C-alpha positions as CSV (number, residue, x, y, z in Angstrom):
1,X,0.1,0.3,0.2
2,X,3.2,2.2,0.8
3,X,4.2,1.4,-2.6
4,X,1.2,2.6,-4.3
5,X,0.9,6.0,-2.3
6,X,4.4,6.6,-3.4
7,X,3.8,6.1,-6.9
8,X,0.8,8.1,-7.0
9,X,2.3,10.8,-5.1
10,X,5.1,10.7,-7.7
11,X,3.0,10.9,-10.8
12,X,0.8,13.9,-9.4
13,X,4.2,15.8,-8.8
14,X,5.3,15.0,-12.2
15,X,1.9,15.8,-13.9
16,X,2.4,19.3,-12.3
17,X,5.5,19.9,-13.2
18,X,6.5,22.7,-15.7
19,X,7.8,19.7,-18.2
20,X,4.6,18.3,-18.5
21,X,2.7,21.8,-18.9
22,X,4.9,22.8,-21.5
23,X,4.4,19.1,-23.4
24,X,0.9,19.8,-23.0
25,X,1.0,23.1,-24.4
26,X,3.1,22.0,-27.7
27,X,0.7,22.5,-30.5
28,X,-2.2,24.9,-29.1
29,X,-3.1,28.3,-30.5
30,X,-1.6,30.6,-28.1
31,X,-3.1,33.7,-30.1
32,X,-6.4,32.4,-28.7
33,X,-5.6,32.8,-24.9
34,X,-6.5,36.0,-23.1
35,X,-3.5,38.2,-22.6
36,X,-2.0,37.2,-25.9
37,X,-3.4,39.7,-28.1
38,X,-0.2,42.0,-28.9
39,X,-2.0,44.2,-30.8
40,X,-4.2,45.8,-28.1
41,X,-0.5,47.0,-26.9
42,X,-0.1,48.6,-29.7
43,X,-2.8,51.0,-29.0
44,X,-2.0,51.8,-25.6
45,X,-1.9,55.6,-25.8
46,X,-1.0,55.9,-22.3
47,X,2.2,53.6,-23.2
48,X,4.6,55.9,-25.9
49,X,7.0,52.7,-25.8
50,X,4.8,50.1,-26.7
51,X,5.5,50.3,-30.6
52,X,9.7,49.9,-29.7
53,X,8.9,47.5,-27.1
54,X,6.9,45.2,-29.9
55,X,9.7,45.9,-32.5
56,X,12.3,45.0,-30.2
57,X,10.6,41.4,-29.0
58,X,9.6,40.6,-32.3
59,X,13.2,41.1,-33.6
60,X,15.0,39.1,-30.5
61,X,12.7,36.5,-31.1
62,X,13.6,36.2,-34.8
63,X,17.3,36.0,-34.3
64,X,17.8,32.2,-34.0
65,X,21.1,32.5,-36.2
66,X,23.8,30.2,-35.4
67,X,25.2,28.6,-32.5
68,X,24.8,29.9,-28.7
69,X,27.4,32.7,-29.0
70,X,26.0,34.1,-32.2
71,X,22.2,33.6,-31.3
72,X,22.6,35.3,-27.7
73,X,25.1,38.4,-29.6
74,X,22.2,38.8,-32.4
75,X,19.5,39.1,-29.7
76,X,21.9,41.0,-27.6
77,X,21.6,43.7,-30.2
78,X,18.2,43.8,-30.7
79,X,18.0,44.1,-27.0
80,X,20.6,47.1,-27.0
81,X,18.7,48.7,-30.1
82,X,15.5,48.5,-28.2
83,X,17.3,50.3,-25.4
84,X,18.2,53.1,-27.3
85,X,15.0,53.3,-29.4
86,X,13.1,53.7,-25.9
87,X,15.6,55.9,-24.8
88,X,15.0,58.6,-27.8
89,X,11.2,58.0,-27.0
90,X,11.9,59.2,-23.3
91,X,14.4,62.1,-24.8
92,X,11.4,63.3,-26.8
93,X,8.4,62.9,-24.2
94,X,10.0,62.8,-20.9
95,X,9.6,66.3,-19.0
96,X,12.1,65.8,-16.0
97,X,16.0,66.6,-16.8
98,X,17.3,63.4,-15.0
99,X,15.2,61.4,-17.1
100,X,16.5,62.8,-20.1
101,X,20.3,63.0,-18.9
102,X,20.0,59.1,-18.1
103,X,18.3,58.5,-21.7
104,X,21.3,60.1,-23.5
105,X,23.6,58.4,-21.5
106,X,21.9,55.0,-22.3
107,X,22.0,55.9,-26.1
108,X,25.7,56.6,-25.8
109,X,26.2,53.3,-23.9
110,X,24.0,50.9,-25.9
111,X,25.3,51.9,-28.9
112,X,29.2,51.4,-28.1
113,X,27.6,47.9,-26.9
114,X,26.3,47.2,-30.3
115,X,29.1,48.0,-31.9
116,X,31.1,45.8,-30.1
117,X,28.6,43.1,-30.4
118,X,28.7,43.7,-34.2
119,X,32.7,43.5,-34.1
120,X,32.5,40.3,-32.0
121,X,30.4,39.2,-35.5
122,X,32.8,40.6,-37.8
123,X,36.1,38.9,-35.8
124,X,33.8,35.4,-35.9
125,X,33.3,35.4,-40.0
126,X,29.5,36.4,-39.5
127,X,27.3,38.9,-41.5
128,X,26.7,42.2,-39.6
129,X,23.1,42.9,-38.0
């Protein structure tokens, strides 16, 4: 009886695991799930960053070339480009001088990081992005 209880508990734990949840979600149409309609994010008048957030997300998800090093580099380039775009929105729209100063500093730093990442691609015989 103790063995059956232990096996039952183990089976219940495995069924509740994230891996089981992932495999049961394979093939699902996630666009029909509540909260998955990203088009609503684009139409949020209170979020001046919506377009740049969506663009960055889509480009990061599309960066799938190469091995783990190349893929990470390409995803980070898009991540940094997104930060630059968002910082330009802050420069344009923010009222606070400190925010504008930090946004400008972010642009400068992120552009340097992008150049370094592009340099890595070039030094490894990869096409620039």
